[in-house]
C-alpha positions as CSV (number, residue, x, y, z in Angstrom):
1,M,28.6,33.2,261.6
2,P,29.4,29.8,259.7
3,D,26.8,28.6,257.3
4,L,27.2,25.0,258.1
5,A,25.3,23.5,261.0
6,P,27.5,22.7,264.2
7,R,28.1,18.8,264.2
8,T,29.0,18.3,267.8
9,T,27.8,19.5,271.3
10,E,31.2,21.1,271.8
11,E,30.9,23.0,268.5
12,L,27.7,24.1,269.3
13,E,28.6,25.4,272.8
14,D,31.5,27.1,271.2
15,R,29.2,29.2,268.8
16,L,26.7,29.8,271.4
17,S,29.2,31.6,273.5
18,Q,30.8,33.6,270.8
19,P,30.2,37.4,271.8
20,S,29.0,40.0,269.4
21,E,30.7,43.2,268.7
22,R,28.4,45.2,271.1
23,A,29.1,42.8,273.9
24,V,32.7,43.0,273.7
25,E,32.5,46.9,273.5
26,V,30.3,47.0,276.7
27,L,32.4,44.7,278.7
28,G,35.4,46.6,277.5
29,E,33.9,49.7,279.0
30,L,32.5,48.4,282.2
31,E,34.6,47.9,285.3
32,G,34.4,45.1,287.8
33,D,33.5,41.5,288.1
34,L,30.3,39.8,286.9
35,M,27.9,37.5,288.5
36,V,25.4,35.1,286.7
37,L,22.7,34.1,289.0
38,G,20.9,31.0,287.8
39,V,23.9,29.9,285.8
40,G,22.6,26.4,285.7
41,G,19.5,26.9,283.4
42,K,19.5,26.2,279.6
43,M,21.0,29.7,278.7
44,G,23.3,30.4,281.8
45,P,26.4,28.2,280.9
46,T,27.1,29.8,277.4
47,L,26.1,33.3,278.7
48,A,28.9,32.9,281.3
49,R,31.3,31.6,279.0
50,M,30.6,34.3,276.5
51,A,31.1,36.8,279.3
52,V,34.7,35.5,279.7
53,R,35.3,35.6,276.1
54,A,34.1,39.0,275.6
55,S,36.2,40.4,278.4
56,Q,39.1,38.6,277.1
57,Q,38.8,40.0,273.8
58,A,38.1,43.5,275.1
59,G,41.4,43.4,277.1
60,R,39.7,43.5,280.2
61,P,39.7,40.2,282.0
62,R,37.5,39.8,285.0
63,R,36.0,37.3,287.4
64,V,32.9,35.8,285.9
65,I,31.1,33.9,288.8
66,G,28.3,31.5,288.1
67,V,25.8,30.9,290.9
68,S,23.3,27.9,291.0
69,R,22.2,25.1,293.2
70,F,23.9,22.9,290.4
71,S,21.5,20.1,290.1
72,D,23.7,18.8,287.4
73,P,26.9,17.9,289.3
74,T,29.0,17.9,286.0
75,L,28.4,21.6,285.3
76,P,30.9,23.3,287.6
77,E,33.7,21.4,286.0
78,R,32.6,22.4,282.5
79,L,32.1,26.2,283.7
80,D,35.6,25.8,285.3
81,S,37.1,24.8,282.1
82,W,35.9,27.8,280.4
83,G,37.1,30.2,283.0
84,V,33.9,30.7,285.2
85,E,34.2,30.4,288.8
86,T,31.2,28.7,290.5
87,L,29.5,29.0,293.8
88,A,26.7,26.8,295.0
89,C,23.8,28.8,296.5
90,D,20.1,28.3,297.0
91,L,18.6,31.8,295.9
92,L,15.6,31.3,298.3
93,N,18.0,31.0,301.4
94,D,18.3,34.4,302.8
95,S,21.7,33.9,304.6
96,A,23.2,32.1,301.5
97,V,22.3,35.1,299.2
98,A,23.4,37.6,301.9
99,G,26.9,35.7,301.9
100,L,27.6,36.0,298.1
101,P,30.5,38.3,297.1
102,E,29.7,41.8,296.0
103,V,30.1,42.3,292.3
104,P,29.3,45.4,290.4
105,N,27.6,43.7,287.6
106,V,24.7,41.1,288.0
107,I,22.7,39.1,285.4
108,Y,19.7,37.5,287.0
109,M,18.4,34.3,285.1
110,S,16.8,32.3,287.8
111,G,13.1,31.4,287.7
112,M,10.4,28.7,287.3
113,K,8.2,28.3,284.4
114,F,7.4,24.6,283.8
115,G,5.3,23.2,286.7
116,A,4.1,26.7,287.9
117,S,0.5,25.6,287.5
118,R,1.1,22.6,289.8
119,N,3.2,24.3,292.3
120,P,2.2,27.8,292.1
121,S,3.4,28.7,295.7
122,L,6.9,27.5,294.6
123,A,6.7,29.6,291.4
124,W,5.8,32.7,293.3
125,A,8.5,32.3,295.8
126,L,11.2,31.6,292.9
127,N,10.0,34.2,290.6
128,C,9.3,37.0,293.2
129,Y,10.7,36.3,296.8
130,S,14.2,35.3,295.4
131,P,14.6,38.6,293.4
132,A,13.9,40.5,296.5
133,L,16.8,38.7,298.3
134,V,18.9,39.5,295.3
135,C,18.0,43.2,295.0
136,R,18.7,43.8,298.9
137,K,21.9,42.0,298.5
138,F,23.3,43.7,295.3
139,C,21.8,47.2,295.9
140,K,25.0,48.9,294.8
141,S,25.4,46.9,291.6
142,R,23.9,47.3,288.1
143,I,21.4,44.3,287.6
144,V,20.2,42.9,284.2
145,A,17.1,40.5,284.9
146,F,15.5,38.1,282.5
147,S,11.7,38.4,281.9
148,S,9.2,37.1,279.4
149,G,7.2,38.2,276.6
150,N,4.4,36.3,278.3
151,V,3.6,39.4,280.4
152,Y,2.0,41.0,277.5
153,G,-0.6,38.4,276.6
154,M,-1.4,37.4,272.9
155,V,-1.7,39.9,270.2
156,P,-2.8,39.5,266.5
157,A,-0.7,37.0,264.7
158,T,-0.4,39.5,262.0
159,S,1.0,42.4,264.0
160,S,4.5,43.4,264.5
161,G,4.3,42.1,268.2
162,S,4.0,43.8,271.5
163,R,6.2,46.9,272.3
164,E,7.8,47.9,275.6
165,T,5.0,50.4,276.3
166,D,2.1,48.1,275.5
167,R,-0.4,47.1,278.3
168,L,0.4,44.1,280.2
169,E,-2.2,41.3,280.3
170,P,-0.4,38.3,281.9
171,V,-2.6,35.0,281.6
172,G,-2.1,32.1,284.0
173,E,0.1,31.7,287.2
174,Y,3.4,31.6,285.5
175,S,2.7,34.8,283.6
176,M,1.6,36.6,286.7
177,T,4.7,35.6,288.7
178,V,7.0,36.8,285.8
179,L,5.1,40.1,286.0
180,G,5.6,40.0,289.8
181,R,9.1,39.6,289.4
182,E,9.4,42.5,287.3
183,R,7.6,44.6,289.8
184,I,9.9,43.5,292.5
185,F,13.0,44.7,290.6
186,E,11.2,47.8,289.8
187,Y,10.5,48.5,293.4
188,F,13.8,48.0,294.7
189,C,15.2,49.9,291.7
190,Q,13.2,52.9,292.7
191,V,13.8,52.7,296.5
192,Q,17.6,51.8,296.2
193,E,18.3,53.6,292.9
194,T,19.7,50.4,291.5
195,P,20.4,50.6,287.9
196,T,18.3,47.8,286.2
197,A,17.1,46.4,282.9
198,L,14.4,43.9,282.5
199,L,14.6,41.7,279.4
200,R,11.3,40.4,277.9
201,L,12.6,37.3,276.1
202,N,10.6,35.6,273.2
203,Y,11.9,32.8,272.2
204,A,15.5,31.8,272.4
205,T,16.4,28.7,270.5
206,E,19.5,26.4,269.7
207,M,20.0,22.9,268.4
208,R,18.9,21.1,271.7
209,Y,15.9,23.0,272.6
210,G,13.6,25.6,271.6
211,V,10.3,26.1,269.4
212,L,12.3,25.3,266.1
213,V,13.5,22.0,267.9
214,D,10.1,21.0,269.1
215,I,8.6,21.5,265.5
216,A,11.4,19.6,263.7
217,R,11.4,16.8,266.1
218,Q,7.6,16.4,265.5
219,V,8.3,16.5,262.0
220,W,11.1,14.0,262.0
221,A,9.1,11.7,264.1
222,G,5.9,11.8,262.0
223,Q,3.9,13.4,264.6
224,P,1.3,16.2,264.2
225,V,2.6,19.8,264.6
226,D,0.1,21.8,266.8
227,I,-0.9,25.3,265.2
228,S,-3.1,26.5,268.0
229,I,-0.4,29.2,268.1
230,P,-0.1,30.2,264.6
231,A,3.0,32.3,264.6
232,V,6.3,32.8,266.6
233,N,9.4,35.0,266.6
234,V,12.6,33.2,267.7
235,I,16.1,34.4,268.3
236,W,19.4,32.4,268.2
237,Q,20.5,31.9,271.9
238,A,23.8,33.4,271.4
239,E,22.1,36.6,270.1
240,A,20.0,36.6,273.2
241,N,23.0,36.1,275.4
242,A,25.1,38.8,273.7
243,M,22.2,41.1,274.1
244,A,21.9,40.6,277.9
245,L,25.6,41.4,278.2
246,A,25.1,44.6,276.2
247,A,22.3,45.5,278.4
248,L,24.5,46.0,281.4
249,A,25.3,49.5,279.6
250,R,21.6,50.1,279.3
251,T,20.4,49.7,283.1
252,E,18.9,52.9,284.5
253,A,16.7,54.0,287.6
254,P,13.6,53.6,287.1
255,A,14.2,50.1,285.4
256,R,14.5,50.1,281.7
257,V,12.3,47.5,279.9
258,I,13.8,45.8,276.6
259,N,12.3,43.2,274.3
260,V,14.9,40.7,273.2
261,A,13.3,39.0,270.2
262,G,14.3,38.2,266.6
263,P,12.8,40.5,263.8
264,E,11.2,37.8,261.9
265,I,7.7,36.8,262.6
266,R,7.0,33.4,261.0
267,S,4.0,31.1,260.3
268,V,4.2,27.9,262.6
269,R,2.7,25.9,259.6
270,E,5.3,27.5,257.4
271,I,8.1,26.5,259.4
272,A,6.8,23.0,259.9
273,E,6.4,22.6,256.1
274,R,10.0,23.9,255.5
275,F,11.3,21.2,258.0
276,G,9.2,18.6,256.0
277,Q,11.3,19.7,253.0
278,L,14.6,19.6,254.6
279,L,13.9,16.3,256.5
280,D,12.1,14.6,253.5
281,R,9.0,13.9,256.0
282,P,5.4,14.4,255.2
283,V,3.9,17.0,257.6
284,R,0.7,16.6,259.6
285,F,-1.0,19.3,261.6
286,S,-3.4,19.3,264.8
287,G,-5.2,21.9,266.6
288,E,-7.4,24.8,265.5
289,E,-5.3,27.8,264.0
290,T,-6.3,30.9,265.8
291,C,-5.4,34.5,264.9
292,Q,-3.5,35.3,268.2
293,A,0.1,34.7,269.4
294,Y,2.8,35.6,271.8
295,L,4.8,38.0,269.9
296,N,7.4,40.6,270.8
297,D,8.5,43.7,268.8
298,G,12.2,43.5,269.2
299,R,13.1,46.5,267.1
300,Q,14.1,48.8,270.1
301,G,16.2,46.2,271.7
302,Q,18.1,45.5,268.5
303,E,18.9,49.2,268.3
304,W,20.3,49.4,271.7
305,L,21.7,46.0,272.1
306,G,23.1,45.1,268.7
307,P,21.7,43.7,265.3
308,I,20.6,40.3,264.6
309,R,23.2,38.2,262.6
310,V,21.4,34.9,262.4
311,P,18.2,34.8,260.4
312,V,15.4,32.3,260.9
313,E,16.0,30.4,257.8
314,Q,19.6,29.6,258.9
315,M,18.4,28.3,262.3
316,I,15.8,26.1,260.7
317,R,18.5,24.6,258.3
318,W,20.9,24.1,261.4
319,T,18.2,22.6,263.5
320,A,17.0,20.1,260.6
321,A,20.8,18.9,260.1
322,W,21.1,18.5,263.9
323,V,17.9,16.5,264.3
324,A,18.4,14.3,261.2
325,R,22.0,13.4,262.6
326,G,20.5,12.3,265.8
327,G,22.2,15.3,267.7
328,A,21.7,15.7,271.6
329,S,18.5,17.1,272.8
330,L,17.6,18.5,276.3
331,D,14.2,16.9,276.1
332,K,12.5,19.9,277.6
333,P,9.7,20.9,275.2
334,T,8.9,24.7,275.1
335,H,5.0,24.2,275.1
336,F,4.9,27.3,273.0
337,Q,1.4,25.9,271.8
338,V,0.0,26.9,275.2
339,T,-2.8,29.4,274.9
340,D,-4.4,29.5,278.4
341,G,-1.1,30.4,280.4
342,T,-1.0,26.8,282.0
343,Y,2.5,25.5,282.2
């Protein structure tokens, strides 16, 4: 991975879609086309592009189909330029989902987080009802579905993070609906014997959004950094994308749960101070530092799905350079500081 930070959106998206060796290996072994449901989200476009690139590098070209409502009308053209076919579909529409083409490989990325507390019924529909429609439609496929580390609840900030076998203690409407999503996939996995993997992600980041971007932009603007959540573990988005593709080879029935998280647990205070050094800005803090945080232990996932190649320090330096240069932002704060589950 290059040491210098990407300078343009085009260069950034190229890096975010570079497949890992494990992803290339897996897509070289798997047969059949691949569909990304919810391709219009923050991670979906570069994951779909990575699937095309990995398939080409493996010498096994396939159709990669991106499905979304496409609220961004420019996205289908971008995806097409990368070799990704697009289909517009409302994943809450029974007949529309039933009309999607059959494919043997499915990655499910759709869901609702922000606004869940204001519109909980929609959150339950998107996070639980839609997966049921998808599971019925793709009963003969292998399915990798994204979940969240929020289902565990918070753990001591000094710990190594929640493991896949830990007790689940979701807090708030969003976390409960995410657990509901998992249970729907688990149910259909059992009754249909649909090979499934559930990826509990915590937290993907790139130059335009993510926990590191939130902190860097606050430091750059002279705003206080909230340390209510005292520690985080983050993962470069390309690594999370590559691990999702590699997880297609780890689906099983009953469903397999895999944490997708970086190996380094870092202090929010220390991250902010590092950004202060790199951006030559004074750092201020707000909130009361607690001893609990949302942390995932990603060691099992890294063993199964491939090693981490981009350390946190490199992500911090890239993010600082991007923010100082005035690079593009998605303007979608992660709200990682939330402690009561209200999003």
